[in-house]
N, C-alpha and C positions, 0 to 999 in steps of 0.2 A: 504494500500500500504506500502511495506517495505521501511523504510527510509535508505538512503545510509549511511553506517558506515564510520567513519573517519579512519578506520584501514589502515595501509600502504599496498599497493599492493604487493602481492607475486605472481610471475609468475611460473607456473608449466608446464614444458615441458615434453610431453609424446612421446616416440619414438616407432614406429611400423616398422617392416620390417628388412632390411639388415644392414650390417655394414656401408654401405655408408650413410644410414639415421642416424645411431648413430653419425657418423662424423659430418654430417650437424647440428644435434641437439647441438653437443658440440661447434661448431662454433657460432651458434645462442646464446647459453648461455654465451660464452665468450664475445660476443658483448654486451649483456644485462648487464653483470656484469661491463664491462668497462664504461657503461653509468650510473652506480650506482644503477642498479635495483637489487632487491632481487629475485633471481632465484633458483629454485630447479628442480631436475629431478625425475619425477614419484613419487611425494610426495604430499603434500597438498598446494594448492594455490588458491587464489580467481580469478586469471586470468589463463586460460588454453590454451596452444598451442599444438595441436595434429599434429605430423609429420607423415603423412600417407604413406602407401605402396599401390601401385596399380598394382603389378606385375602379380599375378594370382588370380583366384577366391577366394581361401581361405583367401588370404591377403587382398583383397578388402572387403570381408565380415567382417573381423576383424576390418578394418579401419572404415567402416560404423557403425558397432556396437559400437565402441568406441566413435564416434561422437555422436550417439544417446544417449549413456549413459551419456555423459557430457551435452547434451542438457536438459536431464531430471534433472540433478543436477542444471543447470542454472534456470530451471523452479521452482525447489524446493527452490531456493535462496541460495544453497550451494556454487555456484560459480557465479561471476559477468559477466565474458566475456569468450567466446570461439572462438579461431582463429584456422583455419585449413590450414596446409601447406603440402608440399611434393608431392609425385608421384600421388596419387589418385586425389588430388586437381588440379594438372597440367593436368591430363588426362580427368577428368570429371567435370571441374569447372561449366559449364552451367547447367549440370544435377543436380549437388549437390546444386547449388543455388536455383534451382526450387524445389527439393525434401526436402531439409533441410534448409529452408530460415532463420531460427532463429540464425544460426551461425553468429557471428559478422562480420567476413570477411574471404574470401578464398584467399590463395596465392599459386602460382606455385613454381616449384623447383628453379627458378632463381630470385625470387622476395624478396630476403632477405632484401634489403634496405627498401622496402615498408612495410614488416612485422615489422621491427624494428620501423619504424615511427609510425605504428598503436599501437605499445606497448610503445610509448613515448620515444624511444631511437634513437640515431644517429648511422648510419653506419660508422665505423672508418676504413678507408683503411689501416692505418698504423699498424693494429693489425695482421700482418702476423703470423700465427701459434699460436695465443692466443686462447686457447680453454679451456673450463671447461670439463675435461675428465670424462666420466661416467663409464668407465671400471675399473676393479681392478687396483691399482696404478702401477703395474709392466709392464702392456702392454697397447698399444694404437694403434688405426688405423691411418694410414697415407694415405690419399687419394691423389694419384699422378696424376689423370686425371678425367675428368668428361665426361659423354656422350659416345656415341659409333657410329662408322661409319659402322659397320658390317651389312649385309643385312639379318640376320637369320630370317626365315619365321615365327617362333613361338613367337618371342620376341617383347615385347611392350616397352622395355627400351628406344630406340631412340625417341619414341613418348613422353616420359616423361622427358628424360634427354638431348635430343638434340644431336648434333654432338660431336665427340671426341675433347677434349680440354685438352692438357697436362699442368701441372703446372711446371714452370721453376725449374731447379735443385737447383738454389740458394735459392729460396723460401722454397723448401722442406727441404733443409739443415738447414735453420733458424728454421723451425718448429720442426725438429728432435732435434735440440740443446735445444729448449725450453722444449720439452717433457722430454729430458734426465735430464735437470736441475730440473724438478719436480719429478724425481725418476723413470721415465719410463725406463725399461731395454730391452723391446722387441717391435719392430716396425712391425706391420702387414701391408704390402703394399697392398692397394686395389684400384681398378678402375673397370669400366665395362670391360676393356680389357687392361691388363698390356703389352701385346705383342706390341700394337700399340704405346706405350709411346714414345714421342719425334718426331714422324713423322711430326707432324704439326709445331713444334717449330724449330727442328734441321734438318729437311729433312732426318732423318734416325731414325731407331729404336734404342732408346738410353737408354734402361733399364740398361744395363751393366754399362754405365758411371754413371748413377744415383747411382747404388749400390756402385761403387768405391768411390763416395763422401760420402755416408751415413755411410760406415764402419769407416770413420775417426771421426765420432761423438763420443766424449768421454762419457762413461756411458751406451752406447747402447751395449748389449751383443748379441742379436739375431735380425735378420732381416728376415722376412718371406714373401713369395710371394703368393698372392691370385689372382685367376681369370685371368689366362693367356689363350689366344686363341691359338689353335694349329696351324692354318695356318699362316705362316710367323714368327714363333717363333724365336727370335734372339738367336742363339746358343752360342754367346759369353757370355751370362748370365751364362752358365754352367761352363765356365772357371773361372768366378768370384766366383761362388758357391764352386768350388773345391779349389780355392786359399785362399779364405777369410773365416776364421772360424766363423765370425759373421753372414755370410749368411747361414741360415739354409738349410740343405739338404732336402728341402721340396718344392713341387710345386703343387698348386691347378690349374688344367687344365680341365675345364668342356668340355667333349667330346660329350655328348648328345646322340649319337647313333653310330652304326658301320656298319649297312647294307647300302650298296652303294646307293640303291634306296631311302632310307629314308634320308641319308645325302644330296643327291642331292635335294630332295624336301625341306629339311630344309635350303638349300642354305648355307651350311657350307664350301663350297670351298675345300673339301678334300674327300678322299676315305678311305676304310678300309685298303688298302695296305699302303697308305701314313701315316695314323695315327699309324699303327702298327710299321712301320719303324721308325717314330719319337720317339715313346716310347722306342724302342730298343736302339736308339741313346742316349736318356736320360740315360738309365741304364748303357750303356757302358761308357759314359762321367763321370757320378757320380754314381758309383756302390752302394753307400750308400743312394741313394735318396729315399724318400717317396713320392709317387705320389697319390694325392687325385683327384678324378674325380666325376662328377655328370652325370647321365643319365636320359633320358626321355623315358617312355614307353607309348604306346597308341596314338602315333602321327597319324594323319589322313592317312589311307592307310596302316598302319603297319600290315602286314600279320603274320600268325603264323610262317612262314618261316623266316621273318625279325627278329621276336622276338627270335627264336631259334638261329639264327646267333649271335645276341647280347649276349644271355645267354652263348653260348659256348665260345665266345670271353672273357667274364668276367671270366670264369673258367680258360681260357688259360693265361690271362694277370696277374692275381693275384695282383690286385691293393691293396696297403696297406690300402687305405681309399677310400670309395665309398658311394655315396648317390644316391637314385633313386626316381624320381618323376613321377607322372602321368601327362599326357599332359593336359594343360588347354587351351581351345579355346578362344582366345582373339580378340575382335573386332579391326578392323583397322590394324591388322597384315596381312602379305601375306597369312599365312596358314588359315586365317579365311574364305578365299574363297573356301577352301577344305571342304569336308563333314567330320564332327567329327564322324567317323563311327565305332570307337572301343568302345563297351559298357563300362560304368564306372566300372562295376564289373570285367570285363576282364582286364582293365587297372590296377586296384588294385591288382588282382591276380598276374599279371606279375611283378608289383613293389615288392610285397611281396616275390615272388620267387627269384628275383634278390638279394634282401636283405638277404634272407636265405643263398644263395650261398656265399654272401660276408661275412656273420657272421662266416661261417665255415672257409673261407680263413683267416679272421682276427684272429680267434682262433688258427689256425695252425701257422701263423706268430708270434703270441704272445708267443706260447709255446717255440719258438726258442730263445726268449729273457730271459728265466729263467736262472739264474746264471750269466747273464751279468750285467755290471755296466753302468749307464747312468747319465749324468748331468741333473738335474730336477729343474724346477722353481716351487715354491710353490704358487698356486693361492689363496687358501682359506682353512679354516678348516670347515669340515662338519661332524657333529656327532662325532664319535670316530676316525675320520681320518683327516690327512692333505692331501689335494688333489693337486697334481702337474702334470706337463707335461714335456715330453722330447722335444728335438728340432724337433722331427718327428710328433708333435701333435699341432694342432691349438686349441684355446679356443672354447668351446661350441660344436664343431662338431666332435672332434677326441677322441682317447683313453686318459684315465687319469691314473695317478699313485697314488695309495692309500697307505699311510704310517700310521701305527698304532700310534695314538696320545697319547696312554697310555705309550708308551715306549720312546718317544723322544719329545722334544719341537722344533718346527720349526717356523721361522718368515715368514709371507706372503711377497711375492716379492723377497725372497732370493733364491739363487741357492744352491743346495746340491747334493752330489753324492749318488746315490741309487742303491742297488743291487736288481734285480727282483727275488722274491722268489716264486711267484705264478702268473698265468695268466688266465683270462677268455676271452670271445669273444671280449669285448671292454675295459676291465680294467686290469691294471697290479697292482700287490701288491708288495711292496718293503720295504727294511729296509735300514736305513741310514748307509753309509760307512764312509763318512766324511762330515763336514760342513764348 
């Protein structure tokens, strides 16, 4: 039998899934550090916390495989304890406890105090905004609300994250100030639904007022909006976007589909006509806006005609940024009662075709940028290039600007003015005009 070593415990936090999970891991790590714990992110440690994703099949598979991988390491004596938290754990805790019983303990999405206690730490209420950020130092996610009240038929998020709960403006300002003091220059506002922000606390949609407060935070240069729901979008946000240079002319607004019959079955509360009108209003109000959206193909009952409607609409709208996913049949969602009747290969063909159309649109829009100058933030150095982004691009999902590192030296996290000299489907190549 292996004798227990006297080495000091090191807690390794592993994050799977979306930016909301990244944020939750950072809060957990901040709490652990405040309790004097030695904590690392996706490194080496004898105690492991896996923050799981349970959104769609691929994500669930990755989460389960990661748990099994660390259970093997525990069996081999490479790690001492494994704790599992996050969305998968929230959604399937009884099943997981039965199938993978050797995990030391499972915790849901709202059980942070219990998880900290299991790790020998105390939950400190006074630590508003204290996080150990895991993103590059120049940007950080700011989660402005938790949960979702929308009834979308395909989505399991309310099962895992509960009802919508906004964070008060004053708390978010304190958090933003602390991030800025640590060198963060770009805030990426995230929630399951930004559109709904404030309805529970202030009895009105209050995203515009939040932005008015955040732009006053010294040291923050860019504020970016992710995951806004189209129905009930607060149009006063566009006034702030126009007026305040710190608010990026960028909006991530997942639209999912455009065929009226599919939108109705998805319970999206909108129509093709309303959605198209909304996007035209966006473009009119902020002509320089970049719109990112995501679509789902292969939803139950999606006919060839529904798909052709979607495809033509993508061609017509010419989104600057677009992602397309195949439908995942999720138990306990409303759509799970429908027959998952589109074959997987058809789903994949449709997704591929949409992305081919988008890559051509992206290439054409990028060609128009050649010769233009943009303010660019440098995220990292990779090979022979410094890699940066304009205000029209979010990290990890959007276009990047590549600058030849042999001709110039740039600092990560700094802004520079770049002239675009060449453009591909999703990459821009530039040279520095001024630093």
